[in-house]
Structure formats: C-alpha cells, structure tokens
TIVEX-822728 format. One record per residue: residue in one letter; z, x, y of N, C-alpha, C, O, CB in turn; chain. Coordinates in steps of 0.02 Angstrom, whole numbers, plus 50000, padded with zeros to 5 digits. Atoms other than C-alpha are relative to their C-alpha. Glycine has a CB too. Example, Ala and Ser with C-alpha at 12.3 -4.5 7.8 and 13.67 -1.06 7.14 Angstrom:
<pts>
- A|50000|50045|49941|50390|50615|49775|50000|50045|50060|50033|50097|50059|50062|49950|50001|A .
- S|49997|49958|49941|50357|50684|49947|50037|49961|50055|50045|49986|50110|49929|50020|50023|A .
</pts>
This chain:
<pts>
- M|49997|49967|49939|55163|55828|43237|49941|49971|50050|49882|49965|50032|49996|50078|49986|A .
- T|50045|50019|49954|55080|55766|43393|49950|50054|50020|49972|50108|50039|50035|49978|50055|A .
- P|50050|49944|49979|54916|55866|43431|50009|50016|50075|50030|49973|50113|49920|49977|49987|A .
- P|49998|49990|49931|54912|55955|43595|49951|49966|50045|49895|49953|50021|49995|50065|50009|A .
- E|50050|50035|49958|54826|55869|43745|49951|50053|50029|49971|50108|50047|50036|49959|50060|A .
- T|50044|49962|49974|54667|55940|43803|50007|50005|50081|50029|49957|50112|49938|49975|49976|A .
- P|49989|49996|49928|54666|56005|43987|49972|49940|50038|50000|49922|50089|49970|50063|50027|A .
- D|50025|50056|49970|54554|55856|44031|50025|49937|49993|50006|49890|50028|49946|49995|49985|A .
- S|49972|50060|50017|54661|55727|43954|50064|49983|50025|50091|49927|50020|50001|49995|49937|A .
- T|49932|50007|49970|54819|55754|44038|50005|49967|50074|49970|49991|50119|50031|50072|50003|A .
- P|50004|50034|49939|54861|55634|44185|50010|50054|50056|49982|50043|50110|50053|49941|50004|A .
- A|49985|49951|49951|54918|55786|44285|49939|50043|50019|49940|50080|50068|50056|50043|49976|A .
- N|50054|49956|49986|54748|55867|44273|49974|49977|50068|49965|49918|50080|49946|49998|49943|A .
- P|50023|50016|49932|54686|55878|44456|49933|49970|50001|49919|49924|50039|50001|50059|50044|A .
- R|50073|50021|49998|54502|55853|44416|49998|49930|49976|49963|49890|50007|49952|50045|49954|A .
- R|50003|50066|50020|54535|55697|44316|50031|49955|50049|50002|49901|50058|50030|49994|49936|A .
- R|49964|50040|49953|54657|55623|44447|49942|49991|50059|49933|49936|50085|50074|50037|50025|A .
- I|50046|50011|49942|54520|55651|44580|49944|49953|49980|49925|49907|50016|49971|50068|50027|A .
- V|50056|50043|50027|54381|55576|44475|50023|49924|49990|49984|49879|50003|49975|50031|49930|A .
- E|49977|50063|50016|54485|55426|44428|50011|49965|50067|49996|49906|50073|50063|50003|49957|A .
- A|49986|50029|49932|54537|55398|44612|49933|49984|50034|49926|49937|50073|50043|50050|50046|A .
- A|50074|50015|49963|54352|55406|44667|49970|49934|49962|49945|49887|49992|49938|50073|49990|A .
- V|50028|50060|50038|54299|55282|44530|50036|49938|50024|50003|49887|50028|50009|50008|49918|A .
- E|49968|50056|49973|54432|55162|44598|49972|49977|50068|49958|49919|50081|50070|50014|50005|A .
- L|50024|50015|49936|54374|55182|44776|49930|49969|49995|49915|49920|50028|49999|50063|50043|A .
- L|50070|50014|50006|54192|55167|44722|49992|49921|49985|49952|49885|50014|49968|50046|49943|A .
- E|50009|50066|50030|54221|55000|44623|50028|49954|50054|50006|49896|50052|50037|49992|49928|A .
- K|49969|50043|49953|54325|54925|44770|49959|49995|50061|49958|49941|50091|50067|50023|50015|A .
- G|50027|50003|49933|54222|54973|44921|49929|50033|50002|49899|50042|50055|50048|50036|50048|A .
- G|50070|49970|49998|54057|55053|44863|49998|50074|50016|50050|50105|50025|49957|49964|50052|A .
- P|50009|49929|49986|53989|55226|44897|50033|50023|50066|50064|50076|50071|49927|50016|50001|A .
- D|49967|49983|49928|54045|55224|45083|50066|50013|49996|50091|50052|50038|49995|49946|50050|A .
- A|49930|49997|50002|54221|55210|45027|50028|50069|49967|50087|50086|49971|50025|49939|49962|A .
- V|49987|49938|50033|54214|55375|44930|49995|50058|50048|49951|50101|50041|49953|50008|49943|A .
- S|50003|49940|49954|54249|55495|45069|50050|50056|49966|50093|50039|49925|50025|49979|50081|A .
- T|49956|49945|50024|54333|55662|45029|50070|49988|50017|50114|49997|49976|49979|50066|50027|A .
- R|49938|50012|49972|54477|55618|45135|50041|49942|49961|50100|49948|49944|49990|49983|50073|A .
- A|49972|50053|50036|54510|55452|45050|50008|50011|49935|50058|49989|49907|49967|49944|50006|A .
- V|49980|49988|50065|54488|55513|44881|50063|50051|49991|50105|50047|49946|49938|50024|49963|A .
- A|49941|49949|50004|54608|55659|44912|50066|49961|50013|50116|49976|49981|49993|50063|50057|A .
- A|49938|50035|49988|54739|55537|44980|50015|49951|49941|50073|49940|49924|49995|49962|50067|A .
- A|49989|50041|50060|54716|55420|44834|50025|50035|49940|50062|50007|49899|49938|49968|49982|A .
- A|49977|49955|50059|54742|55565|44709|50060|50036|50014|50086|50072|49972|49949|50050|49982|A .
- G|49939|49961|49982|54890|55632|44806|49994|50068|50002|50036|50107|49980|50051|49988|49956|A .
- M|50017|49926|49995|54804|55792|44845|49974|50013|50067|49971|49966|50106|49947|50023|49947|A .
- Q|50025|49978|49933|54732|55889|44997|49920|50006|49986|49897|50026|49932|50036|50075|50027|A .
- P|50072|49997|50006|54544|55879|45033|49975|50060|49977|49925|50055|49942|49970|49986|50058|A .
- P|50034|49938|50022|54511|56065|45002|50000|50000|49924|49960|50037|49896|50037|50065|50028|A .
- A|49999|49998|50076|54552|56031|44816|49936|49970|49977|49911|49988|49924|50063|49960|49969|A .
- I|50063|50028|50023|54394|55924|44810|49939|50056|50002|49900|50070|49956|49982|49936|50046|A .
- Y|50052|49946|49990|54283|56061|44884|50009|50052|49948|49958|50079|49926|50003|50033|50071|A .
- R|49986|49950|50048|54366|56182|44762|49978|49984|49931|49950|50028|49897|50069|50013|50001|A .
- L|50022|50022|50068|54333|56084|44602|49928|49974|49995|49894|49983|49944|50045|49946|49977|A .
- F|50068|50034|50005|54169|55988|44651|49950|50036|50045|49891|50019|50041|50004|49923|50021|A .
- G|50047|49979|49946|54089|56089|44789|49990|49957|50060|49999|49982|50115|49939|50009|49973|A .
- D|50001|50047|49946|54058|55936|44897|49999|49931|49977|50006|49921|49916|49945|50012|50043|A .
- K|50006|50059|50020|54041|55756|44896|49946|49970|49947|49956|49920|49913|49998|49974|50051|A .
- D|50054|50012|50043|53880|55751|44801|50024|50027|49924|50007|49998|49872|49933|50039|50029|A .
- G|49978|49979|50069|53965|55855|44660|50056|49958|49982|50066|49954|49922|50021|50075|49995|A .
- L|49950|50049|50024|54110|55731|44654|49962|49939|49976|49981|49912|49924|50053|49981|50057|A .
- L|50030|50060|50020|53990|55585|44644|49967|50014|49928|49972|49974|49882|49948|49974|50055|A .
- E|50023|49984|50066|53902|55672|44500|50055|49998|49946|50045|49976|49890|49969|50068|50001|A .
- A|49944|50000|50052|54071|55694|44416|50024|49927|49984|50044|49910|49929|50064|50045|50026|A .
- V|49987|50076|50015|54104|55507|44434|49946|49971|49960|49960|49930|49917|50007|49958|50065|A .
- A|50059|50031|50043|53934|55463|44360|50010|50024|49924|50003|49986|49876|49921|50026|50030|A .
- E|49983|49971|50065|53977|55578|44214|50060|49964|49964|50059|49947|49904|50017|50075|50011|A .
- H|49940|50040|50028|54142|55495|44188|49979|49922|49985|50007|49891|49940|50063|50002|50055|A .
- G|50025|50072|50015|54053|55321|44194|49957|50000|49938|49961|49954|49897|49956|49969|50062|A .
- Y|50038|49998|50060|53928|55379|44063|50041|50015|49938|50019|49997|49883|49948|50050|50006|A .
- A|49958|49981|50051|54072|55446|43957|50033|49938|49970|50041|49930|49909|50050|50049|50026|A .
- Q|49971|50062|50018|54155|55274|43959|49946|49952|49969|49960|49919|49919|50032|49970|50062|A .
- F|50055|50039|50023|53992|55185|43931|49981|50016|49927|49976|49972|49885|49941|50012|50045|A .
- L|50015|49975|50067|53948|55294|43779|50053|49985|49949|50038|49972|49891|49989|50074|50001|A .
- E|49941|50013|50044|54126|55268|43708|49993|49928|49980|50007|49914|49921|50070|50014|50038|A .
- S|50010|50075|50015|54091|55077|43710|49950|49994|49954|49957|49955|49907|49982|49957|50059|A .
- K|50055|50012|50040|53927|55096|43633|50010|50033|49930|49983|50008|49881|49937|50025|50035|A .
- R|49982|49963|50066|53988|55214|43493|50050|49955|49964|50048|49949|49903|50032|50075|50012|A .
- A|49941|50043|50039|54138|55099|43454|49969|49945|49963|49998|49922|49914|50056|49965|50053|A .
- Q|50028|50055|50027|54018|54965|43409|49941|50022|49952|49910|49982|49918|49978|49955|50054|A .
- L|50056|49977|50039|53890|55075|43323|50012|49998|49922|50060|50024|49892|49984|50072|50021|A .
- D|49999|50010|50082|53852|55028|43136|49939|50037|49978|49883|50016|49993|49995|49915|49974|A .
- P|50057|49966|50031|53742|55156|43045|49956|49957|49953|49897|49972|49942|50026|50056|49961|A .
- D|50041|50038|50052|53687|55022|42920|50020|49924|50009|50055|49895|49968|50014|50027|49921|A .
- P|49975|50066|49982|53706|54851|43005|49964|49953|49946|49908|49966|49925|49982|49979|50082|A .
- K|50027|50055|50054|53676|54700|42880|49940|49966|50041|49885|49955|50015|50065|49936|49976|A .
- D|50051|50044|49960|53578|54607|43025|49977|50054|50060|50015|50057|50108|50039|49921|50033|A .
- P|50015|49953|49946|53489|54745|43138|49978|49961|50064|49984|49990|50118|49943|50049|49978|A .
- V|50023|50032|49946|53419|54607|43254|50068|49977|50031|50075|49979|50092|49948|49944|49984|A .
- E|49940|50020|49966|53597|54543|43279|50039|50058|50035|50073|50052|50086|50044|49965|49951|A .
- D|49970|49938|49977|53657|54721|43302|49971|50012|50070|50008|50028|50116|49986|50060|49950|A .
- L|50038|49988|49937|53522|54737|43443|50030|49950|50056|50043|49969|50114|49918|49986|49988|A .
- R|49976|50049|49951|53585|54579|43526|50072|50025|50031|50085|50027|50091|50008|49926|49962|A .
- R|49926|49976|49981|53770|54645|43529|49990|50063|50045|50024|50068|50096|50049|50019|49930|A .
- A|50009|49941|49959|53708|54814|43598|49978|49980|50072|50004|50004|50122|49949|50047|49967|A .
- W|50033|50019|49934|53604|54733|43736|50056|49966|50038|50068|49985|50095|49933|49951|49991|A .
- D|49947|50034|49960|53747|54617|43785|50057|50055|50033|50086|50051|50088|50038|49946|49947|A .
- T|49949|49945|49975|53861|54772|43797|49979|50036|50058|50019|50050|50102|50013|50051|49948|A .
- V|50031|49961|49937|53746|54862|43919|50004|49949|50054|50032|49969|50106|49918|50028|49990|A .
- V|50003|50044|49947|53726|54704|44027|50069|49987|50026|50082|49988|50086|49967|49938|49980|A .
- E|49934|50016|49975|53906|54664|44029|50032|50060|50033|50074|50048|50076|50042|49975|49945|A .
- F|49977|49939|49966|53950|54843|44082|49973|50002|50069|50008|50020|50117|49979|50064|49961|A .
- G|50030|49996|49932|53825|54829|44227|50018|49945|50041|50019|49951|50102|49927|50003|49999|A .
- I|49978|50052|49961|53883|54661|44275|50074|50004|50029|50090|49987|50086|49992|49943|49961|A .
- S|49929|49990|49976|54072|54700|44276|50014|50058|50040|50069|50061|50069|50043|50004|49945|A .
- R|49987|49935|49970|54055|54873|44352|49941|50018|50046|49917|50074|50038|50010|50054|49945|A .
- P|50063|49993|49964|53908|54860|44479|49989|50065|50034|49937|50097|50028|49994|49947|50049|A .
- E|50004|49938|49957|53944|55007|44591|50004|50063|49951|49973|50114|49967|50063|50001|50057|A .
- L|50006|49938|50047|53975|55131|44444|49936|50000|49965|49904|50053|49959|50058|50002|49946|A .
- F|50064|50007|50035|53823|55065|44347|49940|50023|50045|49894|50058|50024|49990|49926|49978|A .
- A|50052|49975|49947|53718|55090|44508|50000|50077|50004|49948|50110|49996|50016|49969|50074|A .
- L|49996|49930|49994|53781|55264|44531|49981|50040|49939|49953|50094|49945|50064|50016|50020|A .
- M|50027|49971|50060|53751|55308|44351|49928|50010|49998|49900|50062|49979|50017|49961|49945|A .
- N|50079|50009|50004|53568|55252|44369|49972|50048|50051|49913|50066|50045|49973|49921|50015|A .
- R|50029|49956|49948|53549|55364|44522|50016|50073|49983|49982|50118|50008|50027|49982|50072|A .
- A|49973|49931|50015|53641|55519|44449|49943|50040|49977|49900|50014|49941|50057|50001|49946|A .
- G|50054|49951|50025|53527|55669|44418|50032|50063|49972|49995|50108|49952|49949|50020|50059|A .
- G|49969|49938|50027|53650|55800|44361|49994|50009|49930|49984|49963|49891|50069|50002|50016|A .
- R|50005|49981|50075|53647|55894|44198|50039|49958|49951|50014|49932|49901|50022|50070|49990|A .
- A|49951|50035|50041|53796|55812|44126|49976|49930|49992|49971|49906|49935|50071|50003|50032|A .
- A|50023|50070|50003|53732|55634|44172|49939|49997|49962|49929|49949|49924|49989|49971|50069|A .
- A|50063|50010|50028|53562|55672|44112|50011|50013|49915|49973|49989|49872|49944|50054|50038|A .
- G|49985|49989|50067|53640|55735|43946|50030|49939|49966|50016|49924|49908|50044|50057|49994|A .
- A|49969|50062|50025|53744|55577|43925|49947|49944|50001|49949|49900|49959|50063|49979|50044|A .
- H|50061|50048|50005|53586|55474|43965|49963|50013|49936|49948|49963|49902|49950|50009|50061|A .
- R|50041|49986|50059|53491|55561|43821|50038|49975|49942|50011|49944|49896|49984|50074|49993|A .
- A|49961|50025|50052|53639|55526|43713|49998|49923|49991|49989|49900|49934|50068|50021|50011|A .
- G|50010|50070|50001|53633|55341|43754|49933|49983|49975|49930|49935|49935|50010|49971|50065|A .
- L|50066|50017|50025|53445|55336|43720|49988|50021|49922|49945|49993|49887|49947|50036|50046|A .
- E|50000|49990|50071|53473|55418|43549|50025|49942|49960|49999|49924|49907|50037|50056|49985|A .
- I|49968|50055|50037|53584|55276|43501|49950|49939|49999|49943|49904|49949|50070|49980|50035|A .
- L|50050|50052|50000|53449|55153|43564|49944|50013|49953|49920|49967|49920|49973|49991|50068|A .
- H|50063|49988|50044|53308|55240|43469|50021|49999|49926|49979|49988|49883|49963|50072|50018|A .
- G|49980|50008|50069|53416|55241|43311|50004|49922|49981|49996|49904|49923|50070|50038|49988|A .
- R|50001|50071|50018|53432|55049|43324|49932|49981|49990|49918|49942|49945|50031|49956|50052|A .
- V|50070|50027|50000|53246|55031|43354|49967|50027|49938|49924|49993|49910|49958|50022|50065|A .
- R|50021|49975|50063|53209|55146|43204|50015|49951|49942|49973|49934|49900|50032|50066|49988|A .
- R|49976|50046|50058|53316|55029|43092|49957|49940|50004|49935|49916|49952|50080|49980|50004|A .
- L|50042|50061|49999|53218|54881|43153|49939|50010|49973|49915|49968|49935|49990|49974|50064|A .
- A|50065|49988|50026|53058|54962|43117|50002|50017|49926|49955|50000|49890|49968|50054|50038|A .
- A|49984|49991|50075|53122|55016|42947|50003|49936|49954|49982|49933|49896|50070|50033|49995|A .
- G|49983|50062|50025|53167|54844|42909|49937|49945|50008|49940|49888|49986|50067|49977|50037|A .
- G|50056|50044|49986|52995|54771|42965|50010|49949|50052|49975|49899|50054|49982|49966|49941|A .
- W|49984|50048|49950|53066|54684|43110|49959|50005|50067|49950|49957|50104|50070|50006|50014|A .
- L|50029|49996|49935|52971|54759|43252|49921|49974|50002|49879|49982|49958|50006|50075|50023|A .
- R|50070|50020|49987|52816|54679|43329|49965|50048|50046|49904|50038|50051|49997|49931|50029|A .
- V|50033|49952|49964|52772|54823|43445|50027|50071|49971|50071|50077|49929|50013|49989|50079|A .
- D|49976|49932|50018|52788|55013|43428|50063|50020|50023|50086|49993|50073|49958|50047|50021|A .
- E|49934|49983|49982|52952|55100|43437|50016|50020|50081|50062|50000|50116|50016|50058|49955|A .
- R|49996|49980|49928|52927|55178|43605|49998|49945|50045|50041|49942|50089|49948|50045|50020|A .
- L|50012|50059|49957|52867|55017|43689|50064|49956|49992|50092|49929|50040|49931|49959|49979|A .
- A|49937|50046|50016|53017|54922|43599|50058|50028|50041|50088|49988|50077|50022|50000|49916|A .
- A|49951|49964|49962|53142|55045|43678|49992|49990|50074|50041|49976|50108|49998|50070|49983|A .
- Q|50012|50014|49925|53064|55029|43853|50010|49925|50014|50040|49909|50065|49924|50022|50023|A .
- I|49988|50073|49989|53065|54837|43837|50076|49987|50002|50100|49950|50045|49965|49955|49943|A .
- I|49928|50013|50008|53249|54840|43787|50040|50025|50063|50085|49992|50088|50027|50036|49934|A .
- Q|49973|49966|49945|53296|54960|43928|49984|49957|50066|50029|49943|50106|49971|50074|50002|A .
- A|50027|50034|49939|53191|54864|44062|50035|49931|50012|50053|49911|50067|49921|49990|49993|A .
- T|49974|50065|49988|53259|54695|44023|50076|50006|50016|50103|49968|50056|49987|49954|49939|A .
- G|49926|49993|49995|53437|54752|44014|50015|50020|50082|50058|49990|50115|50029|50063|49943|A .
- Q|49986|49977|49933|53429|54844|44188|49978|49953|50047|50011|49945|50099|49971|50063|50014|A .
- G|50025|50044|49955|53322|54716|44267|50045|49934|50003|50051|49904|50056|49928|49985|49981|A .
- T|49956|50052|49992|53443|54577|44220|50065|50016|50044|50087|49976|50085|50018|49979|49933|A .
- V|49948|49980|49964|53586|54671|44288|49989|49999|50079|50029|49971|50117|50017|50065|49975|A .
- I|50021|50000|49933|53494|54702|44456|49990|49933|50023|50012|49917|50079|49940|50038|50008|A .
- T|50013|50077|49979|53438|54515|44463|50069|49968|50015|50081|49938|50067|49960|49955|49937|A .
- W|49938|50036|49993|53614|54456|44436|50034|50024|50059|50057|49978|50094|50043|50007|49940|A .
- H|49975|49981|49944|53684|54562|44574|49962|49985|50065|49994|49981|50118|50009|50063|49993|A .
- A|50042|50023|49946|53541|54516|44692|50007|49926|50022|49990|49904|50077|49932|50013|49980|A .
- T|49992|50074|49993|53586|54331|44667|50064|49980|50035|50116|50002|50011|49999|49967|49932|A .
- P|49935|50023|49970|53717|54253|44781|50048|49979|49944|50024|49949|49895|49990|49938|50051|A .
- P|49955|50019|50050|53871|54226|44678|50006|49930|49980|50022|49914|49923|50060|50021|50017|A .
- D|49997|50075|50016|53867|54035|44690|49938|49974|49968|49934|49916|49947|50010|49959|50064|A .
- Q|50061|50020|50037|53694|54035|44616|49987|50033|49938|49935|50019|49908|49943|50010|50040|A .
- R|50002|49969|50063|53721|54143|44465|50011|49956|49944|50058|49917|49941|50045|50051|49997|A .
- D|49992|50054|50059|53690|54051|44303|50007|50052|49939|49962|50094|49931|49926|49940|49990|A .
- P|49997|49964|50060|53753|54138|44140|49950|49994|49954|49941|50037|49911|50053|49988|49969|A .
- A|50050|50014|50044|53608|54055|44056|49945|50056|50007|49906|50066|49961|49973|49928|50012|A .
- L|50052|49951|49989|53500|54195|44132|50008|50056|49952|49959|50084|49928|50002|50026|50071|A .
- L|49983|49947|50044|53591|54325|44023|49971|49988|49931|49937|50028|49899|50075|50009|49997|A .
- T|50029|50014|50076|53553|54234|43858|49926|49990|50001|49894|50011|49953|50034|49930|49966|A .
- S|50066|50004|50000|53381|54191|43908|49964|50065|50005|49914|50075|49971|49982|49959|50050|A .
- M|50036|49930|50002|53331|54368|43951|50015|50035|49936|49968|50064|49908|50024|50048|50060|A .
- R|49983|49973|50069|53414|54432|43794|49951|49979|49946|49922|50018|49908|50070|49976|49978|A .
- E|50042|50027|50052|53315|54313|43691|49928|50017|50016|49889|50031|49971|50009|49924|49993|A .
- T|50067|49977|49983|53158|54352|43788|49982|50064|49970|49930|50072|49937|49993|50006|50071|A .
- M|50011|49936|50027|53179|54531|43745|49996|49999|49919|49952|50030|49889|50055|50046|50025|A .
- I|50007|50011|50075|53212|54485|43560|49935|49975|49974|49912|49997|49922|50050|49953|49977|A .
- A|50061|50029|50017|53057|54385|43555|49940|50048|50007|49891|50045|49970|49990|49939|50041|A .
- A|50055|49955|49975|52949|54523|43636|50009|50059|49950|49958|50091|49938|50006|50024|50084|A .
- V|49998|49930|50037|53013|54669|43521|50002|49983|49926|49976|50023|49887|50067|50048|50021|A .
- T|49989|50009|50073|53058|54584|43351|49960|49938|49982|49931|49903|50024|50079|49991|49980|A .
- R|50030|50060|50028|52987|54449|43234|50058|49946|49983|50048|49898|49947|49957|50019|49934|A .
- A|49944|50046|50015|53152|54360|43227|49994|49939|50043|49964|49944|50096|50067|50032|50011|A .
- E|49997|50063|49968|53176|54182|43284|50048|50008|50061|50099|50042|50051|50022|49944|49950|A .
- P|49951|49996|49945|53264|54167|43458|50057|49954|49983|50053|49905|49946|49967|49981|50070|A .
- A|49931|50031|50010|53440|54110|43461|50008|49936|50048|50054|49897|50037|50059|50056|50018|A .
- V|50007|50054|49960|53400|53983|43596|49941|49962|49983|49894|49992|49956|49999|50018|50068|A .
- P|50063|50048|50011|53275|53831|43580|49946|50026|50043|49956|50052|50098|50015|49921|50019|A .
- A|50059|49991|49960|53099|53858|43632|49992|49950|50052|50029|49901|50052|49942|50000|49959|A .
- A|50008|50048|49949|53033|53771|43784|49997|49929|49978|49962|49911|49931|49942|50014|50037|A .
- E|49998|50069|50022|53071|53593|43775|49945|49956|50027|49911|49972|50075|50062|49973|50017|A .
- S|50045|50052|49972|52963|53438|43797|50041|49945|50007|50101|49944|49993|49937|49984|49958|A .
- G|49964|50061|49989|53000|53266|43841|50017|49987|50073|49986|50019|50115|50062|50002|49960|A .
- P|49987|50018|49932|53077|53189|44003|50022|50061|50040|49996|50072|50094|50052|49946|50003|A .
- A|49970|49940|49956|53173|53347|44064|49937|50045|50013|49927|50061|50072|50066|50046|49959|A .
- A|50058|49947|49990|53016|53464|44045|49950|49961|50053|49925|49990|50101|49957|50021|49921|A .
- A|50046|50028|49952|52907|53326|44129|50024|49999|50072|49989|50016|50120|49984|49932|49980|A .
- A|49965|49999|49935|53034|53303|44270|49993|50061|50034|49975|50060|50093|50071|49987|49994|A .
- R|50002|49935|49961|53037|53487|44311|49925|50018|50018|49912|50052|50068|50034|50061|49956|A .
- A|50069|49992|49981|52848|53490|44307|49976|49959|50064|49937|49982|50106|49959|49979|49941|A .
- L|50013|50048|49943|52836|53348|44430|50035|50024|50063|50009|50023|50118|50024|49927|49982|A .
- R|49962|49973|49937|52971|53420|44543|49967|50059|50030|49962|50066|50091|50073|50021|49983|A .
- A|50035|49939|49976|52878|53586|44551|49937|49980|50036|49912|50017|50079|49983|50049|49942|A .
- G|50072|50010|49966|52717|53495|44603|50011|49954|50064|49963|49932|50095|49941|49963|49946|A .
- L|49998|50046|49937|52793|53390|44747|49977|50043|50059|49988|50103|50065|50078|49968|50015|A .
- P|50026|49968|49943|52708|53422|44910|50056|50019|50052|50107|49986|50056|49948|49956|50031|A .
- D|49948|49975|49950|52804|53519|45048|49989|49969|50067|49953|49994|50110|49997|50077|50008|A .
- G|49999|50024|49927|52830|53407|45194|49939|49956|50016|49934|49935|50074|50000|50062|50050|A .
- S|50054|50040|49981|52668|53306|45185|49980|49959|49943|50008|49967|49888|49945|50040|50024|A .
- G|50017|50050|50051|52584|53170|45086|50022|49937|50011|50040|49917|50066|50023|50016|49941|A .
- A|49987|50072|49993|52618|52996|45047|50069|49977|50014|50085|49923|50040|49980|49968|49942|A .
- L|49928|50007|49992|52804|53018|45046|50026|50020|50058|50002|50069|50086|50034|50031|49954|A .
- S|49969|49971|49944|52919|53029|45191|50049|50056|49983|50059|50067|49923|50034|49948|50036|A .
- A|49953|49949|50013|53044|53171|45203|50056|49969|49955|50073|49996|49901|50028|50029|50068|A .
- A|49944|50032|50035|53184|53052|45147|49983|49985|49929|50022|50000|49883|50020|49936|50034|A .
- E|50022|50015|50057|53084|52991|45008|49993|50051|49948|50009|50044|49889|49948|49972|50010|A .
- Q|50003|49940|50041|53043|53164|44945|50066|50025|49979|50076|50044|49921|49965|50052|50035|A .
- H|49937|49976|50023|53218|53214|44949|50034|49957|49946|50059|49984|49897|50044|50005|50059|A .
- L|49979|50046|50052|53273|53055|44851|49960|50010|49932|49993|50010|49880|49993|49928|50027|A .
- L|50036|49986|50060|53136|53087|44720|50020|50066|49974|50033|50068|49914|49927|49997|50012|A .
- R|49983|49933|50023|53179|53273|44705|50071|49994|49965|50082|50025|49912|50000|50052|50063|A .
- E|49931|50003|50027|53367|53224|44674|49992|49960|49932|50020|49982|49882|50053|49962|50053|A .
- W|50008|50034|50066|53314|53096|44538|49964|50043|49942|49982|50040|49884|49959|49933|50012|A .
- L|50029|49950|50048|53199|53227|44452|50049|50048|49974|50050|50065|49914|49945|50040|50033|A .
- T|49954|49947|50015|53339|53353|44459|50048|49967|49947|50067|50003|49900|50038|50027|50067|A .
- R|49953|50041|50046|53453|53222|44364|49967|50000|49935|49998|50020|49886|50012|49922|50024|A .
- L|50033|50008|50063|53324|53194|44231|49986|50065|49971|49986|50070|49910|49938|49962|50006|A .
- A|50008|49936|50033|53290|53380|44210|50063|50028|49969|50061|50071|49925|49974|50049|50047|A .
- G|49939|49974|50020|53474|53404|44185|50023|50064|50023|50064|50098|49992|50000|50001|49937|A .
- D|49981|49939|49970|53485|53550|44303|50061|49993|50041|50070|49938|50068|49946|50027|50040|A .
- T|49930|50005|49961|53657|53584|44392|49985|50010|50069|50024|49984|50109|50057|50056|49977|A .
- D|50013|49997|49930|53574|53632|44556|49932|49980|50015|49886|49989|49976|50011|50065|50025|A .
- T|50066|50024|49973|53434|53561|44656|49963|50056|50032|49987|50083|50081|50008|49943|50053|A .
- P|50034|49949|49968|53304|53689|44695|49982|49988|50074|49986|49930|50096|49942|50013|49963|A .
- P|50014|50011|49935|53254|53717|44872|49937|49958|50009|49890|49965|49970|49995|50062|50034|A .
- A|50058|50042|49986|53132|53592|44945|49943|50043|50023|49889|50017|50037|50016|49946|50052|A .
</pts>
C-alpha cells in the first residue's frame, strides 16, 4: 500500500509551488527576478497568496533559503558514512560536495549564506553537526594536526572562499585546478595526510614562473616587444595555459 503524501510533498501544495517557482526565478535571474508578481505568475497563482503564506518578499526568500538548505542537507546525508574506512578521503568528498553545490547553484548558495531565519539557522546547525562529526572521526583516528574547532573553521572557510573566488573570476579565466588545489591546501592544513596533488615543483617550469614574476614592468634593458616575447617563452616553459597580465 502506498503511504499517504504529506501536505508539503504534493505538487498541488501552494506553498511548495510558490517556493519552487521562486527558486527557479532566483537561479535564472538573481534576487531581483524574485518579485511577488513574477513568482505568483510562475506558480500559476495570485500575488495575495504569497502574502498570505509568507507575509512578504523577505518571508518568501527565507522559505527559499530553507528549501535550499533542505536540498543541501539531503545531499550531505546521502553520502554520510558513520564509520568511513578512510576519514580523510571522506572529508575530501564532503568538501567537494559543498563546493560543487556552491558552484552549480550560486544564487541559491549566496541566499542561503545570507539567510537569518529560524529554519535556515536550524538547517545550518544541522550541517555543522555533520561537519563536526567528520572532524571528530579525524581526531579519533589521530589524523588532525590542529584542534577540532579550528579544523572545522578551516574547512568552512576554504570551501566558502573557493566558491566566492570562483564566481568572482571571469568565466573564461576559471581554472578547475583551483578547486583541487584549495581542497588539498585544506587537507594539508587540517590533517597529517599526504596531499593528493604533487608538492611545489622544481626545475625549469618553476624557474620560468619565478623569472616571469620578476620581469620589470615597462622599464629596464628590454624593449616592450622583447619583454612580451620573453614573457611568452617563459609561459611556454612554465606549462601554463594562459599568459598572466604584463
């Protein structure tokens, strides 16, 4: 026998329809696109329904943030292993999940971080409990190089900072290597595990980067054309895909 649907799980539920319409508008056009009139039209309802169910636009946005947290927590709980064989690898996967959510759903992620309602705060605490559980398992296994509170703060800061930096970077300049590098920087700062990417390299590539960084800006023994050519050669030796600005 099929269990009865809860009031909030049915597609016909007006509150859910409005929230899902608001989420879609938010992700397509940002906060400015989430007007009561636009949301009501997208949900196939009249604007007074929004005021009746949410009070005002701020109440609606709070409900959207709550919806986002619910989806976010669902994804975190889906991969939750109470006794992982490798707690460091478990932390890597969890960090990747957070960053992927923030990168793929930037407007919702930003709204969630700004939300201050009771429900959003409760969901935030639930997420922190999952994080602190992972940190405790690392500590119990002797993996931590810092105390648990600092470890949790570093994990949060690197995840949120990476998402913010990614979206602040022009799309044509985004490098996926940033995500791996930041994750492994976090792993090195928090745990005693070996990083999954090589340490800083030496040899011609590293020397080329160092020399390129030390080139004078528009003055010195080289002409502008010579500097441009030398910078191009050094970039090739360094193996970088993009030439840094002169």
